[in-house]
N, C-alpha and C positions, 0 to 999 in steps of 0.2 A: 434465439430468445423465445421464451414462452409468451403466449398472448395473455391478455387480461382475463380471458375466460378461465384460466388456470389459477388465478389469484382470487382467494376467497374474500378479499376486501380491497377494492380498487380505489383509485382517486375519486373524490367527490365529483358531483356533476359539473362543477366549475373548474375541475382539473387542478385545484390548488390544495396543498396540505398546510397545516398549521404546525409550526415548530416553536415551542417555548422552552420546554423542560427537557434537558439532555442528560443522559447518564453515560459516563465514560467507564468502561469495564476494563480494568487493568491500568494501574497508575505507575507503571515503571518507566523505563527509558523513553518509550514512545508515548504512553498514555498521559503522563504528566504534562509534557509540552502541548499535547492536544487539548487537555482540559484547560490549561491556561489560555490557549488561543481562543477556544470557544467561549470561555467566560469573558475575555476581553471584547468579544463581539456582542456582548450584551445578553447572552442567553442565561437561563437559570440552570447552573451546572452542578451535578452531583457526581460522586466518584465511588467506585467499588473495587476492592482488591482483596485477595485472600490474605495478604500481608497487612497486619495492623500498622506496621512501621510505614508502609507505603501510603496508607490512608492518612496517618498523622503527618507525614511529610507533605502530602498534597494540601492538607488543611493549613499547615504552617506557611508553606511557600506561596500558595495561590488561593487560599481561602476557599478551597473546594469542599463542599458539604458532603458528609458521609451519607450514603444511601442506606436507609433501613430496610427497604424492600424494592422490588422492581416494577411496581405498579404505577400507572399514571404518567409514564414518561412518553414523550413524543418521538424521541430519537435515542437509540442505543448504539454507541460507538464502541466496537470491540477492538481492544488493543492488547490482546493476550499473547504472551510468548508462544511460539509454535515449535518448540524443541523439547526433547526429553529433559526432565528435571536434572538428571545426573549426567547428561551428555548433550552439550549445546550444539554439537555437530549433526545430531540425528533429528530429523523432522518428526513432529508428533502433534496432533491437534485434539487429543483427548480432553484437555482442559477447556478448550474453546467449545467443543461439542457438549461438554458437561454443563457449562454455564447456560447454553442455549436450552438444553433439555430440562434442567432442574430449576432454572430461574425465569428466563425470558418466556419460554413456552407456557409456563404455569401462571405467570403474573402479568405479562404485558397486555396492554389493551389492543383491540383490533385496529389495524390501519397504521400502527406506528412504523417508523423506519428503523431497520436494523442495518447499520453500516459496518462492514468488516474492513478494518484497516490493517489487521494482522496479515502477515504473509501466509498464504494458504495453498494447499494443493488443488489442482484442477478438480472441479466437481463439488467442492466444499460448499459453495454458496447455494447450489441447488439442494444439497443435502440439508442445510440449515432451513431452507424454505419448506421442505417436506416436514421437518421436525416441528416447525411452527404451524403446520396444518394449513398453509397458504393464508394465514390470517394477517401477516405483517409483510410490509415491503422489505425485500432483502436486496442489498446492493453491495458491491465490492469496490472500494476506493483504496487501492494499496498505497501505503505510505511510501514516501521517498525521503524521509527525514534522515539527516546526517548530522550526528552530534558534533563533529569537529568543525562543521560549517553551518551552524544552525541559522545564522542570519541569511545566508544565501540559499540554503537548502533545508529550510525548516518545514513547518506545517503548510504555510502558504506558498506553494509553488505549483507549476503545472502538474496535474494529476490525471491519471486514467480512471474512468468510471464505467462500470457495467452493472446492469440490473438483471435479476432473474426473469422478470416480466417487463414489458414496456412501461407499465405504471410504476414499477420499482425504480427504473432508470430515471423517469421524470421526477419522482419524489426526491431522489438523491441529488439531481441537478438543482432542484429548487432549494434544497437545504445548503448544499456546498457552495454553489456559486453559479457562474455562467460559462458557457462554452468559449474556449479561447480560439477565436477565428484566425489568429495568426499562425496557429500550429496545425491547421487542417489542410488536407490535400484537395485540390480542385479535380473532380472526377467527371466533369461534364454531365452531371446528373443533378443539376440545381443545388449542388453542395449538400446533398442529403445522405444520411445513413438510414437505409431501410431496416426495419426491425423484423426479424424472422419470427413468424407466428408459431414456430415449433414444428411445422410440417414441411419445412424447407421453402415455404412461400412467404411473401412479404405482404403486409397489410398496408394498403395505400394511405390509410388514415393514421398510421403509426410511423412517424419518421422524426428524426432529429435534424433540425435545420442547422447548417454550418455557416450561415450567413449573418448579417447584421442583427437579426432578431433573436439570435441565440437558440433557444429551444422551443419547438412548436408542440403545444399540447392541445391539438384540435381547436385552435382559437376561432371563435365566431367573429371576432373583430380584431383589428390591428392592435388595439389597446391590450387585448388579452395576450397577444403574442409578445408585445413589449414587456408586459408584466411578467410573463413566463421567463423571459430571458434575463431580466435585470434584478428582480426582487422576488421575495416570497410573499404571496398574498395572504390576506388576513383570515380567510375562511379555513375551516378545519373539518376533517372527516368525522371527528368525534365530539366537537363542541362548537358552539356559536359565539364563544367569547372572542372579542376582537382586540383585546389588549395586546400590546407588543412587548417583547422581552426588554426593550430599551426605548422608551418613548422619545428620547433625545435623538435617536437615529432613525426614526420612522420617516419615510419620504412619501411624497404624493406625486401623481401625474394625471392631470385632467380629471380631478375629483375622485381618483381611485387611490386608496390607501395601500401602502406597501410596507413590508417588514424586511429589513436587511437579512441577507444570508451570510455565510462565512466568507464570501468574496474570494473563493479559491478558483483559479482558472482550471477548466476541465477539458479533457479530450474523451468524449464518449465513444464506446465501442458497442457493436450490435449484439454481442453475446457475452455474458458474464464470464465465461471460461476464457475469453480472450484477455479480460482484465486480470484474471487469476494467473494466466501464463505470462503475461507481461512482466509482472514483478519478478518471478523466479527466473525468467529468461534474461532479464536485465542483469541480475546478479551472476547468472551463469556466464554471461558475456564478459563481465568484469573479471571473473575467475579465469577465463581463458586468456585475457589480456595479461594478467599477472603471471600465469603459468608460462606463457610464451616468453616473457622477459626472463623468467627463471631458466628456461630451456636455452636461451641464447647465452646467459651467464655461464651455465655449465659447459656449453660448447666452447666458450672463450677460455675457461679454466683448463679444459682438456687440450686446447690447441695453443696455449700460451699467447692469447690475444688480449689486449687491454679492453675490458668490457666498457668502462665509463667512456673511453674515447670512441669506441664503436657505437655505443648508444647515442652519444652526442651527434655523431655523423649521420646516423640513421634518421634522427629526429629533425634534420634540416629539411627533409622532404615534407611538403605541405599536407600529405594525407597519411603520414606515419607518426605514431606516438608510442614508442617503447617505454614502458613504465620501469620504475625501480623495483627490483625483486625484494629488496630489504630482507626481512626475516621469514619470508614465506607467507602463505595465505592464512591469515589468522582471523580472530573474531568469531562470531557465530553465524552472521548473516550469509556471507559468501559460501562457506562450506555447506551449511544447512540448506540454503536455497538451491544450490547446485544439485545436491542430492535429491531435493524435492522435485526439481525439473526432470532429472533422470527417471524418477519413479512415476512421473506423471503420464508417460507414454503408455498407451494400452497395448502397443505392439512391441514385443521384445526386439524384433528386427529393426524397429525405428528408434531404439534408444541410442543416444548420441555417443558414438565411438570417440569422437574428439574430446568430449568432456571426460570420459574415462581415462583417456591418455593424459589429459592435463592433470588429473588427480595423481597419476603415477609420477609425472614430472615434479609436482609439488612435493611429494613424499621424498623423491630422490634429492631434490634441492635442499630440503630440511635436513636430511641425513648428511649431506655434504657440509652444510653450515655447522651442524653439531660436531662433525669430525674435525673441522677446522678449528672450532672453538676449543675442543678437547686438546688438540695439538698445541694451540697457543697457551693454554693453561699449563700444559706439561712443560713447555719451554720456560715459562715464567717461574714455575716451581723449581726447576733444575737450576736456574740462574740464582735463585735465592738460597738454595741449599748447597750449591757448588758441586752437585753430582751430575753425571752425564744425562742428557735427555734420552728417553726411550724411543724417540722418533728417529727413524732411519732416513738419511738423506741420500739421494742418488749421486 
């Protein structure tokens, strides 16, 4: 992680940012639920999308206001699709970078937080930081939103967070929530993650506490540490206005006023590239799981073995879970993100051979399913017409 010296606008002297006005960029499958959630938390939420239909839908469903410009926002949450417009299986971040260059870089105020929730390739966050001329805090909090189980796996679930600089990470933690101490590993190092200063060394004053106090932002008192972990304080890097986004939810502790954040449990990482790789590796892992199920299915078909019975028997072991292959690996997230992971390695030799093989298995499985479907259709047509089937039986 880069140190604060590389950031053109760091946290204010009291180490607290002010978040009131939030812009959600991209109001599609991911962005609209994010906008609804942030609004429910009491923030002043605006939306932007290249699709007028998406904007109108957000206005109708969640009363999200349309953004006329990109100025005067405290937080920019990027939820833009990262695939080719005409090919959802192919990664592409041109749209995301275009928004950064043409809108945020030109109109955003100094010290605002740019949170990238879109799935992005390794190195994207640092590229965005450079495009913004180090003026804004840039963090990556990859989404884990799952449409089919939104209640259990919606916006508010344990999330990984990384920042380009230590001040970026701290700003992101202040806005999103607090560190989830139940999902951290005891490493006999006072439960701290040291922040790399960019030279391979760590700064003793820049660390994330993984204990009861949540996040440490060089607190001078214990009250500062508590404030950092649980609430967003009222001071701002750009304004002295102390009004809260929702006065009904403002809390106090020992005469210190606090403003609630999004209340999302977080797992911080010491380098933003770890956060970037986490998301695409998660989906690549899921891809592998499905491909292995497909491989076993093909094995069973070739060897006259009952796949459902075999799967049921395998899954009786406590650490085995063979998935249902169903129609093959579909959607756009798993295929796209797996390709993104393969492309993320700087070394050709280090590219995952097992992932390449899993893609071949998925293609073979889909061909098999298509062939079987074609044979079934031919049989049904033959029965209706009374003519012999073209399928040859052994």
